[in-house]
C-alpha positions as CSV (number, residue, x, y, z in Angstrom):
1,M,111.1,115.1,97.2
2,D,110.3,112.0,99.2
3,I,109.9,108.4,98.5
4,D,106.6,106.5,99.0
5,R,106.8,105.9,102.8
6,N,103.8,103.5,102.6
7,A,105.4,101.3,99.9
8,P,105.9,97.6,100.8
9,A,109.7,97.8,99.9
10,I,111.8,100.7,101.1
11,A,115.6,100.9,101.3
12,S,118.1,103.6,102.1
13,G,121.9,104.0,102.5
14,K,124.5,106.6,103.1
15,I,128.2,106.8,102.2
16,E,131.0,109.3,102.5
17,I,132.9,110.1,99.2
18,A,136.3,111.9,99.2
19,A,135.4,114.4,96.5
20,D,133.4,117.6,96.3
21,R,129.7,117.6,95.6
22,L,130.1,118.8,92.0
23,A,132.2,115.8,91.2
24,V,129.7,113.5,92.7
25,W,126.8,115.3,91.1
26,D,128.4,115.2,87.6
27,R,129.0,111.5,87.8
28,L,125.6,110.7,89.3
29,T,123.5,112.8,86.9
30,N,125.4,111.8,83.7
31,F,122.8,109.1,83.1
32,G,124.4,108.0,79.8
33,G,127.6,107.2,81.7
34,W,125.9,104.9,84.2
35,P,127.1,101.7,82.5
36,E,130.7,102.9,83.0
37,W,130.4,102.6,86.8
38,Q,127.3,100.5,87.5
39,P,128.0,96.9,86.5
40,R,124.3,95.9,86.3
41,V,123.3,98.8,84.0
42,R,123.7,97.6,80.5
43,S,122.5,100.7,78.7
44,V,120.8,104.1,79.1
45,D,118.8,106.0,76.5
46,F,118.9,109.6,77.5
47,D,119.6,112.7,75.4
48,G,119.0,116.0,77.0
49,E,119.2,118.0,80.1
50,V,118.6,116.6,83.6
51,A,115.5,118.6,84.5
52,P,112.0,117.8,85.9
53,G,110.0,116.0,83.2
54,A,113.1,114.5,81.5
55,V,112.6,110.8,80.6
56,F,115.3,108.2,80.4
57,R,115.2,104.5,79.7
58,W,117.7,102.1,81.1
59,K,118.4,98.4,81.4
60,P,119.6,97.1,84.7
61,G,119.6,93.5,83.6
62,P,117.0,92.0,81.2
63,T,114.2,94.5,81.8
64,T,113.9,98.2,80.7
65,I,112.9,100.8,83.2
66,T,111.3,104.0,82.1
67,S,112.1,106.8,84.5
68,T,111.1,110.4,84.8
69,V,113.1,113.0,86.6
70,T,110.9,114.7,89.2
71,E,113.4,116.8,91.3
72,V,116.6,118.6,90.4
73,D,118.4,120.8,92.8
74,P,122.1,120.9,91.8
75,P,124.3,119.8,93.4
76,S,122.2,118.8,96.3
77,E,119.3,116.6,95.2
78,V,118.0,114.6,92.3
79,G,115.1,112.3,92.1
80,W,113.0,110.3,89.7
81,T,110.2,107.8,89.4
82,G,110.3,104.7,87.3
83,T,108.2,101.8,86.2
84,T,108.9,98.2,85.0
85,L,107.1,94.9,85.3
86,G,104.3,96.5,87.4
87,I,106.8,98.0,89.9
88,Q,106.5,101.7,90.6
89,A,109.7,103.1,92.0
90,V,110.6,106.4,93.6
91,H,114.3,107.2,94.0
92,V,116.0,110.2,95.5
93,W,119.7,111.1,96.0
94,R,120.9,113.8,98.4
95,L,124.4,115.2,98.5
96,A,125.7,117.3,101.4
97,P,129.2,118.7,102.1
98,S,131.0,116.7,104.8
99,G,134.4,117.5,106.0
100,G,136.6,117.6,102.9
101,G,134.1,115.5,100.8
102,T,130.5,114.7,100.3
103,S,127.9,112.8,102.3
104,V,125.6,110.9,99.9
105,T,122.3,109.6,101.0
106,T,119.9,107.7,98.8
107,E,116.4,106.2,99.4
108,E,114.1,104.2,97.1
109,S,110.6,102.8,97.4
110,W,108.9,100.1,95.4
111,D,105.2,99.4,95.1
112,G,103.0,97.3,92.8
113,W,101.4,93.9,92.8
114,L,104.7,92.0,92.4
115,V,106.3,93.9,95.3
116,R,103.2,93.3,97.5
117,A,103.3,89.6,96.7
118,L,107.0,89.2,97.4
119,K,107.5,91.9,100.0
120,G,110.4,90.3,101.9
121,P,112.6,89.2,99.0
122,M,111.9,92.5,97.1
123,A,112.9,94.6,100.1
124,K,116.1,92.6,100.4
125,S,116.8,93.0,96.7
126,L,116.2,96.7,96.8
127,Q,118.5,97.2,99.8
128,K,121.2,95.1,98.0
129,E,120.9,97.4,95.0
130,I,121.1,100.6,97.1
131,D,124.2,99.4,98.9
132,A,125.9,98.3,95.6
133,A,125.1,101.6,93.9
134,L,126.6,103.6,96.7
135,G,129.7,101.6,96.6
136,H,130.1,101.8,92.9
137,L,129.5,105.6,92.9
138,K,132.1,106.1,95.6
139,A,134.7,103.9,93.6
140,A,133.9,105.8,90.4
141,V,134.1,109.3,91.8
142,E,137.2,108.7,93.9
143,G,138.8,106.9,91.0
144,D,138.2,110.0,88.9
145,A,140.1,112.1,91.5
146,T,143.3,110.0,91.3
Protein backbone atom coordinates (compact mmCIF):
# COMPACT_ATOMS: atom_id res chain seq x y z
CA MET A 1 0.00 0.00 0.00
CA ASP A 2 1.18 3.52 -0.67
CA ILE A 3 0.08 6.97 0.34
CA ASP A 4 -1.10 9.56 -2.21
CA ARG A 5 2.25 10.86 -3.49
CA ASN A 6 0.46 13.75 -5.26
CA ALA A 7 -1.30 15.02 -2.13
CA PRO A 8 -0.50 18.57 -0.97
CA ALA A 9 0.51 17.39 2.53
CA ILE A 10 2.78 14.39 3.04
CA ALA A 11 4.71 13.40 6.14
CA SER A 12 6.82 10.45 7.19
CA GLY A 13 8.91 9.26 10.07
CA LYS A 14 10.93 6.37 11.36
CA ILE A 15 11.86 5.14 14.82
CA GLU A 16 13.58 2.16 16.39
CA ILE A 17 11.68 0.35 19.14
CA ALA A 18 13.39 -2.04 21.54
CA ALA A 19 10.77 -4.78 21.21
CA ASP A 20 9.88 -7.48 18.72
CA ARG A 21 7.50 -6.81 15.83
CA LEU A 22 4.63 -8.74 17.39
CA ALA A 23 4.68 -6.52 20.47
CA VAL A 24 4.69 -3.39 18.31
CA TRP A 25 2.03 -4.83 15.99
CA ASP A 26 -0.26 -5.77 18.88
CA ARG A 27 -0.09 -2.27 20.39
CA LEU A 28 -0.49 -0.48 17.04
CA THR A 29 -3.41 -2.55 15.75
CA ASN A 30 -5.35 -2.57 19.02
CA PHE A 31 -7.36 0.42 17.81
CA GLY A 32 -9.57 0.45 20.89
CA GLY A 33 -6.46 0.87 23.03
CA TRP A 34 -5.17 3.95 21.20
CA PRO A 35 -6.40 6.39 23.88
CA GLU A 36 -4.12 4.61 26.38
CA TRP A 37 -0.95 5.66 24.53
CA GLN A 38 -1.93 8.49 22.19
CA PRO A 39 -2.80 11.55 24.30
CA ARG A 40 -4.73 13.29 21.51
CA VAL A 41 -7.00 10.30 20.81
CA ARG A 42 -10.07 10.70 22.99
CA SER A 43 -11.97 7.63 21.87
CA VAL A 44 -12.09 4.85 19.28
CA ASP A 45 -15.20 3.00 18.16
CA PHE A 46 -14.05 -0.35 16.77
CA ASP A 47 -15.34 -3.82 17.40
CA GLY A 48 -14.00 -6.55 15.24
CA GLU A 49 -11.00 -7.89 13.45
CA VAL A 50 -8.31 -5.76 11.86
CA ALA A 51 -8.89 -6.77 8.25
CA PRO A 52 -9.33 -5.01 4.92
CA GLY A 53 -12.71 -3.28 4.86
CA ALA A 54 -12.96 -2.92 8.66
CA VAL A 55 -14.22 0.53 9.66
CA PHE A 56 -13.31 2.40 12.82
CA ARG A 57 -14.24 5.85 14.07
CA TRP A 58 -11.95 7.83 16.31
CA LYS A 59 -11.68 11.26 17.87
CA PRO A 60 -8.24 12.89 17.83
CA GLY A 61 -9.56 16.10 19.31
CA PRO A 62 -12.93 17.66 18.58
CA THR A 63 -13.55 15.97 15.21
CA THR A 64 -14.40 12.37 14.38
CA ILE A 65 -12.45 10.53 11.70
CA THR A 66 -14.00 7.59 9.90
CA SER A 67 -11.25 5.23 8.74
CA THR A 68 -11.28 2.07 6.67
CA VAL A 69 -8.53 -0.52 6.90
CA THR A 70 -7.14 -1.14 3.41
CA GLU A 71 -4.02 -3.21 4.01
CA VAL A 72 -3.13 -5.82 6.61
CA ASP A 73 0.03 -7.93 6.48
CA PRO A 74 0.79 -9.01 10.07
CA PRO A 75 3.19 -8.15 11.59
CA SER A 76 4.72 -6.10 8.77
CA GLU A 77 2.23 -3.57 7.40
CA VAL A 78 -1.12 -1.99 8.17
CA GLY A 79 -2.78 0.88 6.38
CA TRP A 80 -6.03 2.75 6.26
CA THR A 81 -7.81 5.65 4.67
CA GLY A 82 -9.77 8.23 6.59
CA THR A 83 -11.97 11.26 6.09
CA THR A 84 -12.92 14.24 8.22
CA LEU A 85 -13.77 17.87 7.49
CA GLY A 86 -13.16 17.41 3.78
CA ILE A 87 -9.70 15.91 4.34
CA GLN A 88 -8.89 12.57 2.74
CA ALA A 89 -6.03 10.81 4.50
CA VAL A 90 -4.03 7.72 3.62
CA HIS A 91 -1.86 6.28 6.40
CA VAL A 92 0.49 3.31 6.32
CA TRP A 93 2.70 1.76 8.99
CA ARG A 94 5.56 -0.63 8.19
CA LEU A 95 7.39 -2.77 10.77
CA ALA A 96 10.70 -4.51 10.07
CA PRO A 97 13.10 -6.47 12.25
CA SER A 98 16.11 -4.37 13.25
CA GLY A 99 18.87 -5.70 15.44
CA GLY A 100 17.14 -6.84 18.61
CA GLY A 101 14.05 -4.74 18.00
CA THR A 102 11.78 -3.24 15.38
CA SER A 103 12.20 -0.45 12.87
CA VAL A 104 8.88 1.39 12.48
CA THR A 105 8.24 3.59 9.45
CA THR A 106 5.03 5.49 8.90
CA GLU A 107 3.78 7.75 6.12
CA GLU A 108 0.59 9.74 5.71
CA SER A 109 -0.89 11.94 3.00
CA TRP A 110 -3.68 14.49 3.23
CA ASP A 111 -5.72 15.88 0.36
CA GLY A 112 -8.90 17.93 0.08
CA TRP A 113 -9.95 21.55 -0.33
CA LEU A 114 -8.85 22.56 3.18
CA VAL A 115 -5.41 21.00 2.76
CA ARG A 116 -4.94 22.65 -0.64
CA ALA A 117 -5.97 26.02 0.82
CA LEU A 118 -3.63 25.71 3.82
CA LYS A 119 -0.89 23.53 2.35
CA GLY A 120 2.06 24.78 4.45
CA PRO A 121 0.39 24.77 7.87
CA MET A 122 -1.35 21.46 7.16
CA ALA A 123 1.93 19.79 6.12
CA LYS A 124 3.59 21.05 9.33
CA SER A 125 0.67 19.83 11.43
CA LEU A 126 0.77 16.41 9.78
CA GLN A 127 4.51 16.04 10.36
CA LYS A 128 4.07 17.02 14.01
CA GLU A 129 1.38 14.35 14.41
CA ILE A 130 3.54 11.67 12.75
CA ASP A 131 6.51 12.48 14.98
CA ALA A 132 4.35 12.47 18.11
CA ALA A 133 2.65 9.17 17.22
CA LEU A 134 6.00 7.46 16.71
CA GLY A 135 7.29 8.72 20.04
CA HIS A 136 4.14 7.68 21.88
CA LEU A 137 4.17 4.22 20.27
CA LYS A 138 7.81 3.71 21.27
CA ALA A 139 7.13 4.78 24.86
CA ALA A 140 4.06 2.54 25.12
CA VAL A 141 5.65 -0.59 23.67
CA GLU A 142 8.93 -0.22 25.53
CA GLY A 143 6.99 0.54 28.72
CA ASP A 144 5.06 -2.70 28.25
CA ALA A 145 8.35 -4.61 28.12
CA THR A 146 9.59 -3.36 31.49
